[in-house]
C-alpha positions in Angstrom: 122.3 77.3 77.0 119.8 78.9 78.8 120.9 82.6 77.9 120.9 82.1 74.6 116.6 81.0 75.1 116.4 83.9 77.2 117.2 86.2 74.7 114.4 84.5 72.2 111.8 84.3 75.2 112.5 88.6 74.7 112.3 88.7 70.9 109.6 86.0 70.0 107.6 84.9 73.2 104.7 84.1 71.3 106.2 82.4 68.3 108.4 80.3 70.3 104.6 78.9 71.7 103.3 78.9 68.9 106.5 76.6 67.2 106.5 74.2 69.6 106.1 71.4 67.6 107.6 72.2 64.4 111.4 70.8 63.7 112.3 74.3 61.6 111.7 76.8 64.1 113.6 76.1 67.2 116.9 76.0 64.0 115.8 79.0 63.1 115.6 81.0 66.6 119.1 79.2 67.2 120.5 80.9 64.4 118.8 84.4 64.7 120.3 84.1 68.5 124.1 83.6 67.2 123.5 86.5 64.9 121.9 88.7 68.0 125.0 87.5 70.2 127.9 88.0 67.6 126.4 91.7 67.0 126.6 91.9 70.7 130.1 90.3 70.6 130.4 93.3 68.2 129.5 95.6 70.2 131.2 94.3 73.6 134.2 94.2 70.8 134.1 98.5 70.6 133.1 99.3 73.2 136.5 97.7 74.5 138.9 99.0 72.2 136.8 102.8 73.3 137.7 101.5 76.8 141.4 100.7 76.4 141.8 103.6 74.2 141.2 105.5 77.5 143.3 103.6 79.7 145.7 103.8 77.2 145.7 108.4 77.0 145.2 108.4 81.0 148.5 106.6 81.2 149.6 108.4 78.8 148.6 112.0 80.6 149.7 110.5 84.0 153.4 110.6 82.7 153.5 113.8 80.4 152.4 115.3 84.5 154.7 113.5 86.1 157.9 114.3 83.5 156.3 117.8 84.2 156.5 117.8 87.7 160.1 116.4 87.6 160.6 119.9 85.0 159.9 122.2 87.6 161.9 120.2 90.5 164.7 120.6 87.7 164.1 124.2 87.3 163.6 124.9 90.6 166.8 123.8 91.5 168.6 125.8 88.5 167.1 128.8 90.3 168.3 128.4 93.8 172.3 127.3 92.1 171.8 130.5 89.8 171.3 132.7 93.5 174.2 130.6 95.3 176.6 131.3 92.5 176.0 135.2 92.3 174.2 135.2 89.4 170.6 135.8 90.0 169.0 137.9 93.0 168.9 135.6 96.0 165.1 136.6 96.8 163.3 136.9 93.4 165.1 133.4 93.0 163.3 131.6 95.7 160.1 133.6 94.7 160.5 131.9 91.4 161.4 128.5 92.6 158.7 128.7 94.7 156.0 128.9 92.1 157.9 126.1 90.2 157.9 123.8 93.3 153.9 125.0 93.4 153.7 124.1 89.6 155.5 120.9 90.2 153.2 119.9 93.2 150.0 120.4 91.0 151.4 118.1 88.2 152.3 115.7 90.9 148.7 115.8 92.1 147.3 115.2 88.6 149.8 112.9 87.8 147.8 111.0 90.8 144.9 112.0 90.0 145.1 111.0 86.2 147.0 107.3 87.0 144.2 106.3 89.5 141.9 107.2 86.7 143.7 104.8 84.7 144.2 101.8 86.9 139.9 102.4 86.6 139.6 102.1 82.9 142.2 99.5 83.0 140.0 97.6 85.2 136.9 97.7 83.5 139.0 97.2 80.3 139.9 93.7 81.9 136.7 92.4 83.4 135.4 93.9 79.5 138.2 91.8 78.1 137.2 88.4 80.1 133.3 88.8 79.2 134.0 89.7 75.4 136.7 86.1 75.5 133.3 84.2 77.6 131.3 85.6 74.6 133.4 84.2 71.5 133.5 80.6 73.4 129.5 80.8 73.7 129.0 81.7 70.4 131.9 78.6 69.5 130.1 76.3 71.6 126.3 77.4 70.1 127.6 77.4 66.6 129.1 73.8 67.3 125.4 72.4 68.3 123.8 74.3 66.3 125.6 71.8 63.7 124.6 68.6 65.8 121.2 70.0 65.9 120.6 70.8 62.2 122.2 67.0 61.7 119.5 66.2 64.1 116.6 67.2 62.7 117.6 66.6 59.1 117.5 62.5 60.5 114.0 63.3 62.3 112.7 64.7 59.5 113.7 61.9 56.8 112.6 59.2 59.9 109.4 61.0 59.8 109.1 60.7 56.1 110.1 56.8 56.3 107.9 56.3 59.2 104.7 58.2 57.9 104.8 56.1 54.3 105.5 52.6 56.0 102.3 53.7 58.2 100.4 54.5 55.1 101.3 50.9 53.6 98.3 48.2 53.7 100.2 45.3 53.4 96.9 43.0 53.6 95.5 45.1 50.7 99.2 44.3 49.1 99.0 40.2 49.7 95.4 40.3 48.0 96.8 42.2 45.2 99.9 39.5 44.8 96.8 36.6 44.9 95.0 37.8 41.8 98.2 38.3 39.9 99.0 34.4 40.7 95.3 33.8 39.5 95.5 35.6 36.4 98.6 34.0 35.3 97.9 30.7 36.5 94.8 31.1 33.9 97.0 32.8 31.4 98.8 29.8 31.6 95.6 27.4 30.9 94.4 29.5 28.3 97.5 28.9 26.5 97.7 25.0 27.0 94.0 25.1 26.2 95.3 26.8 22.9 97.5 24.6 22.4 95.7 21.7 22.7 93.4 22.9 19.8 95.6 22.9 17.5 97.1 19.2 18.2 93.2 18.5 17.7 93.2 19.9 14.2 96.3 18.0 12.6 95.7 14.1 14.2 94.5 12.6 11.7 97.0 13.9 8.7 99.6 12.7 10.9 98.0 9.4 11.2 97.8 9.4 7.5 101.4 10.0 7.1 102.4 7.4 10.1 100.2 4.9 8.5 102.4 5.7 4.7 105.2 5.4 6.3 104.7 1.9 7.7 106.5 -0.7 5.9 104.4 -3.0 4.2 104.1 -7.0 6.0 102.9 -9.0 2.9 106.5 -10.3 2.5 106.5 -11.5 5.7 103.3 -13.2 6.4 103.8 -15.3 2.6 106.8 -16.5 4.5 104.8 -17.5 7.0 102.2 -19.6 5.1 104.9 -21.2 3.4 107.0 -22.5 6.5 104.1 -23.7 7.8 102.9 -25.7 4.9 106.3 -27.5 5.1 106.2 -28.1 8.3 102.2 -29.7 8.0 100.7 -27.2 10.1 97.4 -26.4 8.7 96.6 -22.7 8.6 
C-alpha cells in the first residue's frame, strides 16, 4: 500500500496534509490513485506489446538470414558440382562459389546479431510481463481494500452521527419534561373529578324527593301493631 500513497503525496501533498481529519478525502485519493495505476497499466501493456512485437520481428529476421545463409551454401555447392561435371569453367565456378560463401557468412553474422537482439528484447519483454502481472495484482488488491474502506467509512460516519445525536440529548431536561406531563395529567384528572362532583350536587334534592315518593307506605303496619298491643293489654 506504500507505493500508492507515495503517488498520492507526489500528486497532492498539500491536500493530503490539510484533509487528514476528513473521512471522505482518503477514499477519493485512493480512487484517484487506482485510476492512475490503471492508466500506468494500460501504458505498460502497450509497451509490452511493442517490445514483444520487436522480439517477434527480430526472430523472423534472424530466421530469414539463417535461411538465406543456407541458400547461399547450396548455391556454392551447385556451382562446384557444375564445374566438376564440366558444365562450367572451374575458375569461374570457384569465383562465384567463393562469393556465395561470402554472402553466406554475412547472412550467418547477421542472423547471429539478430538472434542476440531478439534474446535481449525477449528478456525485456519477460521482465515487463512480470511487472504488468504484479501491477494487475496490486490494482486488484487496492480495489478490494477500497471496498472495505468504503464500508468502514460508511459505518464510521453512521456511528459518528448517532453519537452526536446521543451526546446532544439532555436526560435531565427530558426527565423534567416527563414530570411536568405527569403533573399536568394529574391536574386534568382532578379537574374532571371536580366537575363530576358539581354535577352530583345539583341533582341530589331531586333524587331525595323521588326516593321518598317511591318508598312504601308505613301506615298499615302501624295500625296492625297498635291492635296487637291492645289485644295483649300493652299500653301504647
